[in-house]
C-alpha positions, 0 to 999 in steps of 0.5 A: 289464663292463670289457674285461679282465673280458670277455677273462678270461671269454672265455678261460675259455669254450670256443671255439664263440662266438669269432666273436661275441667277436671282433666284440664286442672289435672294437666295444669297440676302436672305442669306445675309439678314438673316446674317445681321439680325443675326448680328444685334441681336448678336452684341449688346449682344456681345458689351454689354458683352465686355463693361461690362467686360472692365468696371469691369476690370477697376472699382476701388475696393470699398471694404473698403466702407460700403454698406447699405442693402435695409432696412438701416441695414448693409450688411453682406458682408460688416461686413465680409470685416470689419473683414478681414480689421481689421485682416489685420490691426492688422497683419500690426500693429504687423509687424510694432511693430516687425520691430521697436523692431528690429531696436531699438535692433540694435541701439547700434551696429549702434552707435558703428560703427558710433563712429568707423567711426568718429574716423577713419575720425578724425585720417585721418584729423589729419595726415600729409598725402598727399591727391591727388588733385582729392579728395580735395574739390574745392572752388568755385570762386578761379579758374581762369577758365571761 
């Protein structure tokens, strides 16, 4: 039973039990005060952890930036990151070289296909075939529309 319900029910009853009601209300108030104190102590910590997790999830990755140790020496973790970065860079360079080599080796085939397409286009241009008007290039300004 909530506090409001108890208050309403107590007001509806007569006054003979007012001492008991008063004691019950006082105990309810004490319980509420304890809950308020508990929330006041717990909520700041909850907000702090929630804020920290939100900020850490939105923080940019600074793994490429060198960090200096407290004595000005390089941080061992940053050296590991550098090695990983160098390894990834070497892998990317190797992959790029392979792609370039593959593209260069495919170039003669591509040139032959282009020559074939050009010769077909020239054959079509030199022929006396009738081209449907929908496929003819429209020259701007020659139409009487407008």
